Each structure stands twice: as structure tokens, then as C-alpha cells.
OpenMM code with the backbone's topology and positions (N, CA, C; nanometers):
from openmm import Vec3, app, unit

residues = "MET LYS ASN ASN ASP SER ALA PRO ALA LEU ASN GLY GLU VAL LEU GLU ASP TYR CYS LEU SER LEU GLN GLN LEU CYS HIS SER ALA THR VAL GLU ARG GLU TRP ILE LEU GLN LEU VAL GLU TYR GLU VAL LEU THR PRO GLU GLY ASP GLN GLU LEU ASN TRP ARG PHE LYS ALA GLU ASP LEU ALA ARG LEU ARG ARG ALA GLN ARG LEU MET ARG ASP PHE GLU LEU ASN LEU SER GLY LEU ALA LEU VAL MET GLN LEU LEU ASP GLU LEU MET LYS LEU ARG GLY PRO ASP".split()
positions = [
    Vec3(-5.2133, -1.7495, -6.0882),
    Vec3(-5.2153, -1.7481, -5.9565),
    Vec3(-5.2717, -1.9183, -5.9016),
    Vec3(-5.2055, -1.9468, -5.8008),
    Vec3(-5.2473, -2.0706, -5.7638),
    Vec3(-5.3648, -2.0698, -5.6510),
    Vec3(-5.4382, -2.1614, -5.6769),
    Vec3(-5.5976, -2.1747, -5.5881),
    Vec3(-5.5517, -2.2340, -5.4390),
    Vec3(-5.5956, -2.1437, -5.3627),
    Vec3(-5.5745, -2.2129, -5.2063),
    Vec3(-5.6537, -2.2947, -5.1600),
    Vec3(-5.7812, -2.3155, -5.2252),
    Vec3(-5.9062, -2.3626, -5.1683),
    Vec3(-5.8392, -2.5397, -5.0919),
    Vec3(-5.7615, -2.6066, -5.1876),
    Vec3(-5.7497, -2.7394, -5.1645),
    Vec3(-5.6471, -2.7062, -5.0354),
    Vec3(-5.6000, -2.6287, -5.0119),
    Vec3(-5.4710, -2.6087, -4.8925),
    Vec3(-5.5638, -2.6517, -4.7380),
    Vec3(-5.4872, -2.7539, -4.6979),
    Vec3(-5.5435, -2.7899, -4.5453),
    Vec3(-5.5618, -2.6972, -4.4749),
    Vec3(-5.6687, -2.7004, -4.3877),
    Vec3(-5.7125, -2.6200, -4.2690),
    Vec3(-5.6334, -2.6531, -4.1543),
    Vec3(-5.5424, -2.5013, -4.0957),
    Vec3(-5.4666, -2.5392, -3.9674),
    Vec3(-5.5641, -2.5742, -3.8570),
    Vec3(-5.5012, -2.6781, -3.7693),
    Vec3(-5.6018, -2.6977, -3.6570),
    Vec3(-5.4824, -2.6451, -3.5244),
    Vec3(-5.5195, -2.5974, -3.4132),
    Vec3(-5.4284, -2.5661, -3.3062),
    Vec3(-5.5286, -2.5519, -3.1625),
    Vec3(-5.4462, -2.5630, -3.0988),
    Vec3(-5.4725, -2.5702, -2.9525),
    Vec3(-5.4210, -2.4861, -2.8730),
    Vec3(-5.5017, -2.3732, -2.7896),
    Vec3(-5.4660, -2.3327, -2.6877),
    Vec3(-5.4016, -2.3674, -2.6028),
    Vec3(-5.2503, -2.3335, -2.5383),
    Vec3(-5.2124, -2.4163, -2.4154),
    Vec3(-5.1914, -2.2981, -2.3214),
    Vec3(-5.3283, -2.2962, -2.2551),
    Vec3(-5.3634, -2.1944, -2.1341),
    Vec3(-5.2637, -2.2485, -2.0183),
    Vec3(-5.2788, -2.3961, -1.9983),
    Vec3(-5.2490, -2.4640, -1.8557),
    Vec3(-5.0905, -2.4966, -1.8879),
    Vec3(-5.0485, -2.4736, -1.9841),
    Vec3(-4.8920, -2.5029, -2.0066),
    Vec3(-4.7860, -2.4136, -1.9230),
    Vec3(-4.7008, -2.4713, -1.8604),
    Vec3(-4.6150, -2.4041, -1.7252),
    Vec3(-4.5001, -2.4429, -1.8133),
    Vec3(-4.4254, -2.3249, -1.7809),
    Vec3(-4.2619, -2.3133, -1.7899),
    Vec3(-4.1677, -2.2948, -1.7000),
    Vec3(-4.0703, -2.3716, -1.6695),
    Vec3(-3.9560, -2.3101, -1.5670),
    Vec3(-3.9106, -2.2139, -1.5915),
    Vec3(-3.8499, -2.1659, -1.4827),
    Vec3(-3.7301, -2.0275, -1.5227),
    Vec3(-3.6333, -2.0467, -1.6295),
    Vec3(-3.5741, -2.1407, -1.6437),
    Vec3(-3.4829, -2.1861, -1.7692),
    Vec3(-3.5634, -2.1868, -1.9309),
    Vec3(-3.6749, -2.2654, -1.8790),
    Vec3(-3.7758, -2.2721, -2.0072),
    Vec3(-3.7979, -2.1293, -2.0581),
    Vec3(-3.8386, -2.0335, -1.9903),
    Vec3(-3.8875, -1.9132, -1.9938),
    Vec3(-3.7875, -1.8029, -2.0278),
    Vec3(-3.6628, -1.8167, -1.9883),
    Vec3(-3.5147, -1.7670, -2.0636),
    Vec3(-3.5031, -1.8003, -2.1611),
    Vec3(-3.5206, -1.9243, -2.2151),
    Vec3(-3.4727, -2.0040, -2.3665),
    Vec3(-3.5854, -1.9518, -2.4487),
    Vec3(-3.7205, -1.9686, -2.4117),
    Vec3(-3.8156, -1.9254, -2.5073),
    Vec3(-3.8133, -1.7987, -2.5445),
    Vec3(-3.7641, -1.6750, -2.4602),
    Vec3(-3.7659, -1.5442, -2.4885),
    Vec3(-3.6335, -1.4792, -2.5377),
    Vec3(-3.5500, -1.5727, -2.5067),
    Vec3(-3.4123, -1.5564, -2.5111),
    Vec3(-3.3347, -1.4406, -2.4226),
    Vec3(-3.3549, -1.4432, -2.3414),
    Vec3(-3.3391, -1.3569, -2.2381),
    Vec3(-3.2477, -1.4041, -2.1045),
    Vec3(-3.1665, -1.3322, -2.0512),
    Vec3(-3.1111, -1.3934, -1.9366),
    Vec3(-3.1876, -1.3906, -1.8146),
    Vec3(-3.1526, -1.4899, -1.7291),
    Vec3(-3.2307, -1.5137, -1.5998),
    Vec3(-3.2150, -1.4033, -1.5450),
    Vec3(-3.1256, -1.3054, -1.5412),
    Vec3(-3.1005, -1.1972, -1.4047),
    Vec3(-3.2168, -1.1020, -1.4591),
    Vec3(-3.2425, -1.0967, -1.6014),
    Vec3(-3.3530, -0.9859, -1.6071),
    Vec3(-3.5119, -1.0465, -1.5801),
    Vec3(-3.5502, -1.1804, -1.5865),
    Vec3(-3.6361, -1.2371, -1.5472),
    Vec3(-3.6368, -1.1958, -1.3929),
    Vec3(-3.5462, -1.2290, -1.3252),
    Vec3(-3.5562, -1.2210, -1.1892),
    Vec3(-3.5720, -1.0378, -1.1247),
    Vec3(-3.5198, -0.9778, -1.2017),
    Vec3(-3.5782, -0.8438, -1.1829),
    Vec3(-3.7279, -0.8177, -1.2295),
    Vec3(-3.7361, -0.8904, -1.3374),
    Vec3(-3.8990, -0.8626, -1.3500),
    Vec3(-4.0103, -0.9079, -1.2279),
    Vec3(-3.9544, -0.9932, -1.1912),
    Vec3(-4.0435, -1.0752, -1.0770),
    Vec3(-4.0272, -0.9519, -0.9809),
    Vec3(-3.9217, -0.9363, -0.9523),
    Vec3(-3.8950, -0.8029, -0.8284),
    Vec3(-4.0005, -0.6815, -0.8548),
    Vec3(-3.9912, -0.6524, -0.9902),
    Vec3(-4.0935, -0.5291, -0.9877),
    Vec3(-4.2321, -0.5758, -1.0388),
    Vec3(-4.2466, -0.7120, -1.0351),
    Vec3(-4.3714, -0.7491, -1.0235),
    Vec3(-4.4459, -0.7450, -1.1783),
    Vec3(-4.3599, -0.7431, -1.2517),
    Vec3(-4.4242, -0.7476, -1.4033),
    Vec3(-4.4411, -0.8919, -1.4122),
    Vec3(-4.3931, -0.9969, -1.3682),
    Vec3(-4.4037, -1.1250, -1.3805),
    Vec3(-4.4251, -1.1819, -1.2592),
    Vec3(-4.5346, -1.2414, -1.2275),
    Vec3(-4.5533, -1.3221, -1.0972),
    Vec3(-4.5615, -1.4583, -1.1302),
    Vec3(-4.4503, -1.5596, -1.1142),
    Vec3(-4.4562, -1.6706, -1.1180),
    Vec3(-4.5310, -1.7504, -1.0060),
    Vec3(-4.5714, -1.8737, -0.9879),
    Vec3(-4.6238, -1.9567, -0.9241),
    Vec3(-4.5222, -2.0704, -0.8660),
    Vec3(-4.5604, -2.0649, -0.7387),
    Vec3(-4.4410, -2.1180, -0.6655),
    Vec3(-4.3506, -2.0331, -0.5649),
    Vec3(-4.3072, -2.0868, -0.4703),
    Vec3(-4.2466, -2.0266, -0.3445),
    Vec3(-4.1175, -2.0056, -0.3518),
    Vec3(-4.0419, -2.0771, -0.4420),
    Vec3(-3.8972, -2.0345, -0.4367),
    Vec3(-3.8536, -2.0643, -0.6009),
    Vec3(-3.7399, -1.9736, -0.6253),
    Vec3(-3.6996, -1.9879, -0.7693),
    Vec3(-3.6813, -2.1351, -0.8342),
    Vec3(-3.6490, -2.2160, -0.7950),
    Vec3(-3.6459, -2.3519, -0.8294),
    Vec3(-3.7691, -2.4238, -0.8691),
    Vec3(-3.9029, -2.3596, -0.7970),
    Vec3(-4.0127, -2.4327, -0.8063),
    Vec3(-4.1021, -2.3341, -0.8943),
    Vec3(-4.0626, -2.2241, -0.9365),
    Vec3(-4.1314, -2.1246, -1.0262),
    Vec3(-4.1923, -2.2075, -1.1250),
    Vec3(-4.2804, -2.1553, -1.1590),
    Vec3(-4.3937, -2.2177, -1.3005),
    Vec3(-4.4018, -2.0654, -1.3480),
    Vec3(-4.4032, -2.0612, -1.4850),
    Vec3(-4.4800, -1.9220, -1.5651),
    Vec3(-4.5693, -2.0055, -1.6329),
    Vec3(-4.7027, -1.9310, -1.6659),
    Vec3(-4.7837, -1.9836, -1.7498),
    Vec3(-4.7518, -1.9083, -1.8809),
    Vec3(-4.8131, -1.9755, -1.9897),
    Vec3(-4.8131, -1.9449, -2.1227),
    Vec3(-4.8439, -1.8156, -2.1345),
    Vec3(-4.9248, -1.7548, -2.0477),
    Vec3(-4.9660, -1.5837, -2.0458),
    Vec3(-4.8583, -1.5181, -2.0223),
    Vec3(-4.7728, -1.5780, -1.9363),
    Vec3(-4.6764, -1.5045, -1.8984),
    Vec3(-4.5287, -1.4591, -1.9917),
    Vec3(-4.5141, -1.5502, -2.0668),
    Vec3(-4.4258, -1.5603, -2.2050),
    Vec3(-4.4885, -1.4314, -2.3055),
    Vec3(-4.5978, -1.4451, -2.3023),
    Vec3(-4.6792, -1.3192, -2.4066),
    Vec3(-4.6434, -1.1896, -2.3308),
    Vec3(-4.6504, -1.1673, -2.2144),
    Vec3(-4.6301, -1.0759, -2.1010),
    Vec3(-4.4902, -1.0268, -2.1062),
    Vec3(-4.4024, -1.1303, -2.0862),
    Vec3(-4.2724, -1.0978, -2.1337),
    Vec3(-4.2063, -1.0214, -2.2709),
    Vec3(-4.2832, -1.0948, -2.3605),
    Vec3(-4.2739, -1.0184, -2.5257),
    Vec3(-4.3057, -0.9097, -2.5336),
    Vec3(-4.4269, -0.8536, -2.4707),
    Vec3(-4.4696, -0.7210, -2.4380),
    Vec3(-4.3857, -0.6565, -2.3953),
    Vec3(-4.3394, -0.7071, -2.2844),
    Vec3(-4.2570, -0.5982, -2.1922),
    Vec3(-4.1248, -0.5656, -2.2500),
    Vec3(-4.0547, -0.6587, -2.3695),
    Vec3(-3.9158, -0.6430, -2.4077),
    Vec3(-3.9907, -0.5289, -2.5327),
    Vec3(-4.0818, -0.5129, -2.5875),
    Vec3(-4.1370, -0.4736, -2.6706),
    Vec3(-4.1386, -0.3166, -2.6417),
    Vec3(-4.1791, -0.2891, -2.5306),
    Vec3(-4.2152, -0.1571, -2.4646),
    Vec3(-4.0952, -0.0920, -2.3984),
    Vec3(-4.0184, -0.1996, -2.3475),
    Vec3(-3.8564, -0.1210, -2.2953),
    Vec3(-3.8030, -0.0781, -2.4375),
    Vec3(-3.8174, -0.1587, -2.5355),
    Vec3(-3.7254, -0.1248, -2.6719),
    Vec3(-3.7989, 0.0034, -2.7207),
    Vec3(-3.9141, -0.0026, -2.7639),
    Vec3(-3.9696, 0.1050, -2.8270),
    Vec3(-3.9791, 0.2693, -2.7338),
    Vec3(-4.0120, 0.2374, -2.6234),
    Vec3(-4.0388, 0.3665, -2.5646),
    Vec3(-3.8885, 0.3946, -2.4400),
    Vec3(-3.7933, 0.2941, -2.4584),
    Vec3(-3.6704, 0.3275, -2.3584),
    Vec3(-3.6928, 0.3201, -2.2380),
    Vec3(-3.7812, 0.2321, -2.1658),
    Vec3(-3.8006, 0.2700, -2.0380),
    Vec3(-3.7058, 0.1757, -1.9525),
    Vec3(-3.7210, 0.2204, -1.8343),
    Vec3(-3.6158, 0.1612, -1.7305),
    Vec3(-3.7290, 0.0674, -1.6720),
    Vec3(-3.7083, -0.0285, -1.5832),
    Vec3(-3.7701, -0.1290, -1.4722),
    Vec3(-3.8507, -0.0623, -1.4378),
    Vec3(-3.8688, 0.0156, -1.3794),
    Vec3(-3.9575, 0.1287, -1.2810),
    Vec3(-4.0638, 0.1639, -1.3758),
    Vec3(-4.0244, 0.2387, -1.4793),
    Vec3(-4.1238, 0.2799, -1.5925),
    Vec3(-4.2180, 0.1586, -1.6551),
    Vec3(-4.1158, 0.0150, -1.6964),
    Vec3(-4.2014, -0.0540, -1.7378),
    Vec3(-4.2955, -0.1355, -1.6516),
    Vec3(-4.2593, -0.1178, -1.4964),
    Vec3(-4.3555, -0.1747, -1.4078),
    Vec3(-4.4958, -0.0871, -1.4199),
    Vec3(-4.4580, 0.0660, -1.4221),
    Vec3(-4.5852, 0.1324, -1.4099),
    Vec3(-4.6782, 0.1103, -1.5332),
    Vec3(-4.6061, 0.1038, -1.6508),
    Vec3(-4.6911, 0.1041, -1.7823),
    Vec3(-4.7680, -0.0493, -1.7909),
    Vec3(-4.6862, -0.1747, -1.7203),
    Vec3(-4.7735, -0.2739, -1.7069),
    Vec3(-4.8748, -0.2904, -1.6335),
    Vec3(-4.8681, -0.1911, -1.5439),
    Vec3(-4.9577, -0.1992, -1.4380),
    Vec3(-5.0854, -0.1101, -1.4682),
    Vec3(-5.0479, -0.0089, -1.5503),
    Vec3(-5.1831, 0.0564, -1.6137),
    Vec3(-5.2393, -0.0119, -1.7436),
    Vec3(-5.1404, -0.1062, -1.7817),
    Vec3(-5.2333, -0.1893, -1.8957),
    Vec3(-5.2971, -0.2798, -1.8361),
    Vec3(-5.2610, -0.3224, -1.7395),
    Vec3(-5.3590, -0.4196, -1.6675),
    Vec3(-5.4843, -0.3722, -1.6391),
    Vec3(-5.4945, -0.2612, -1.5495),
    Vec3(-5.6043, -0.1892, -1.5248),
    Vec3(-5.6836, -0.1398, -1.6274),
    Vec3(-5.6381, -0.1312, -1.7286),
    Vec3(-5.7339, -0.0883, -1.8629),
    Vec3(-5.7885, -0.1915, -1.8883),
    Vec3(-5.7183, -0.3304, -1.8946),
    Vec3(-5.7882, -0.4595, -1.9546),
    Vec3(-5.8879, -0.4972, -1.8710),
    Vec3(-5.8588, -0.4736, -1.7451),
    Vec3(-5.9778, -0.4867, -1.6120),
    Vec3(-6.1265, -0.4290, -1.6615),
    Vec3(-6.0866, -0.2857, -1.6998),
    Vec3(-6.1953, -0.1896, -1.6871),
    Vec3(-6.2925, -0.2220, -1.8342),
    Vec3(-6.1847, -0.2539, -1.9431),
    Vec3(-6.2376, -0.2835, -2.0545),
    Vec3(-6.3261, -0.4642, -2.0375),
    Vec3(-6.3121, -0.5281, -1.9226),
    Vec3(-6.3942, -0.6510, -1.9170),
    Vec3(-6.3614, -0.7450, -2.0488),
    Vec3(-6.4175, -0.8380, -2.0102),
    Vec3(-6.3770, -0.9807, -2.1237),
    Vec3(-6.4306, -0.9581, -2.2550),
    Vec3(-6.3604, -0.9758, -2.3395),
    Vec3(-6.4193, -0.9719, -2.4960),
    Vec3(-6.5396, -1.0709, -2.5202),
] * unit.nanometer
topology = app.Topology()
chain = topology.addChain("A")
for resn in residues:
    res = topology.addResidue(resn, chain)
    for name in ("N", "CA", "C"):
        topology.addAtom(name, app.Element.getBySymbol(name[0]), res)
């Protein structure tokens, strides 16, 4: 068996302040623009910016989008059900407080 003690340590940086445009978010999550628009309408995602052309999504929105994809797939939720589940998860996280 190979000894991994000499393997280089991985260094990373959390990109909390990194923003994505609508197009970049669609590309990153491999989803259609219309689906993102529906998620914004149902308040599953809340972009910064007043108009669609100016929308900016945080890195955490990409994680939230992927969570929404898994929930819809695993539990066969419609958009209304997804919005409710996401809202309940948000409330649960607030109640648990910071780590």
C-alpha cells in the first residue's frame, strides 16, 4: 500500500463573496433560465439586483439551487412544495443557530 504522508496538503479558499450572473448560475447548475426564473418567483432563490439583467447570485445560492434540485428529484415535489420545504429548512437553520 502506498504511503500518502508525502502527499501535498490541499489549500482552498471559500468564495463567500463570489457572485454569479443568471447565465453563469444556469451554466454552473446545468439548468434552464426559465427554471431559475420560477425559483425566484417562488422565493426559493433571492437574487441581488432590481432587474433580471442585473441579478447577482451568491455562491450560497448555487448550493441552495443544488439542494432544491435534489429535493425535487428525491421527493417529487412541485414548485409550491419545494418553496414550502425550503422555507421550513431555513427556519430550522435559524432555530439551530450558528455552528
